[in-house]
BALOBA-1460 file (C-alpha; in Angstrom, 3 decimals):
// residues 67
<rec num="1" residu="m" x="131.014" y="-41.575" z="40.470"/>
<rec num="2" residu="d" x="129.046" y="-44.747" z="41.028"/>
<rec num="3" residu="t" x="130.172" y="-47.617" z="43.218"/>
<rec num="4" residu="y" x="131.147" y="-49.901" z="40.346"/>
<rec num="5" residu="s" x="133.496" y="-47.355" z="38.784"/>
<rec num="6" residu="l" x="135.053" y="-46.533" z="42.133"/>
<rec num="7" residu="l" x="135.683" y="-50.174" z="43.016"/>
<rec num="8" residu="r" x="136.993" y="-50.938" z="39.542"/>
<rec num="9" residu="e" x="139.456" y="-48.050" z="39.676"/>
<rec num="10" residu="f" x="140.592" y="-49.175" z="43.136"/>
<rec num="11" residu="a" x="141.038" y="-52.783" z="41.962"/>
<rec num="12" residu="d" x="142.893" y="-51.737" z="38.822"/>
<rec num="13" residu="s" x="145.501" y="-49.813" z="40.762"/>
<rec num="14" residu="w" x="145.958" y="-50.600" z="44.446"/>
<rec num="15" residu="v" x="144.739" y="-54.191" z="44.576"/>
<rec num="16" residu="l" x="146.942" y="-55.092" z="41.618"/>
<rec num="17" residu="l" x="149.910" y="-53.509" z="43.383"/>
<rec num="18" residu="a" x="149.094" y="-55.358" z="46.630"/>
<rec num="19" residu="m" x="148.787" y="-58.727" z="44.862"/>
<rec num="20" residu="t" x="152.076" y="-58.147" z="43.029"/>
<rec num="21" residu="l" x="153.879" y="-57.278" z="46.263"/>
<rec num="22" residu="f" x="152.380" y="-60.335" z="47.972"/>
<rec num="23" residu="f" x="153.547" y="-62.584" z="45.111"/>
<rec num="24" residu="v" x="157.069" y="-61.153" z="45.171"/>
<rec num="25" residu="g" x="157.167" y="-61.555" z="48.964"/>
<rec num="26" residu="v" x="156.162" y="-65.229" z="48.764"/>
<rec num="27" residu="i" x="158.811" y="-65.906" z="46.116"/>
<rec num="28" residu="i" x="161.505" y="-64.179" z="48.171"/>
<rec num="29" residu="w" x="160.420" y="-66.091" z="51.290"/>
<rec num="30" residu="a" x="160.486" y="-69.458" z="49.479"/>
<rec num="31" residu="f" x="163.961" y="-68.907" z="48.039"/>
<rec num="32" residu="r" x="165.506" y="-67.222" z="51.080"/>
<rec num="33" residu="p" x="168.985" y="-68.339" z="52.144"/>
<rec num="34" residu="g" x="168.890" y="-71.240" z="54.558"/>
<rec num="35" residu="s" x="165.530" y="-72.609" z="53.481"/>
<rec num="36" residu="a" x="166.969" y="-75.469" z="51.427"/>
<rec num="37" residu="g" x="167.144" y="-77.701" z="54.494"/>
<rec num="38" residu="v" x="163.529" y="-77.024" z="55.382"/>
<rec num="39" residu="h" x="162.383" y="-77.801" z="51.846"/>
<rec num="40" residu="a" x="164.474" y="-80.983" z="51.675"/>
<rec num="41" residu="e" x="163.044" y="-82.176" z="55.002"/>
<rec num="42" residu="t" x="159.492" y="-81.460" z="53.878"/>
<rec num="43" residu="a" x="160.037" y="-83.164" z="50.525"/>
<rec num="44" residu="s" x="161.231" y="-86.378" z="52.202"/>
<rec num="45" residu="i" x="158.171" y="-86.777" z="54.472"/>
<rec num="46" residu="p" x="156.362" y="-89.293" z="52.191"/>
<rec num="47" residu="f" x="159.416" y="-91.569" z="52.154"/>
<rec num="48" residu="r" x="159.892" y="-91.878" z="55.908"/>
<rec num="49" residu="n" x="159.254" y="-95.325" z="57.378"/>
<rec num="50" residu="e" x="158.601" y="-96.719" z="53.948"/>
<rec num="51" residu="d" x="157.590" y="-100.387" z="53.826"/>
<rec num="52" residu="a" x="160.014" y="-102.398" z="51.735"/>
<rec num="53" residu="p" x="158.935" y="-105.522" z="49.825"/>
<rec num="54" residu="d" x="158.475" y="-108.694" z="51.840"/>
<rec num="55" residu="t" x="161.471" y="-110.913" z="52.448"/>
<rec num="56" residu="p" x="161.614" y="-114.333" z="50.739"/>
<rec num="57" residu="d" x="160.208" y="-116.015" z="53.863"/>
<rec num="58" residu="g" x="157.122" y="-113.731" z="53.764"/>
<rec num="59" residu="a" x="157.956" y="-111.496" z="56.708"/>
<rec num="60" residu="p" x="157.391" y="-107.791" z="56.103"/>
<rec num="61" residu="q" x="160.520" y="-105.722" z="56.040"/>
<rec num="62" residu="t" x="160.466" y="-102.087" z="57.111"/>
<rec num="63" residu="k" x="163.185" y="-99.681" z="56.241"/>
<rec num="64" residu="e" x="163.552" y="-96.397" z="58.084"/>
<rec num="65" residu="l" x="165.269" y="-93.676" z="56.130"/>
<rec num="66" residu="q" x="167.854" y="-91.627" z="57.934"/>
<rec num="67" residu="s" x="168.613" y="-88.074" z="56.945"/>
């Protein structure tokens, strides 16, 4: 059996199984109980310390979001 056939057979079976298990593991880890708070905190990072529009007198107004 040449190298190409051996590697192809290995990739068709075991590597496919390993990639599938890795994918399922990542999905389970992302949707695990208790991770909603972590995801909500991460999703709000761009909105922290957001600059609000200037006030009528021209002074910048900053608004800090509180979680």
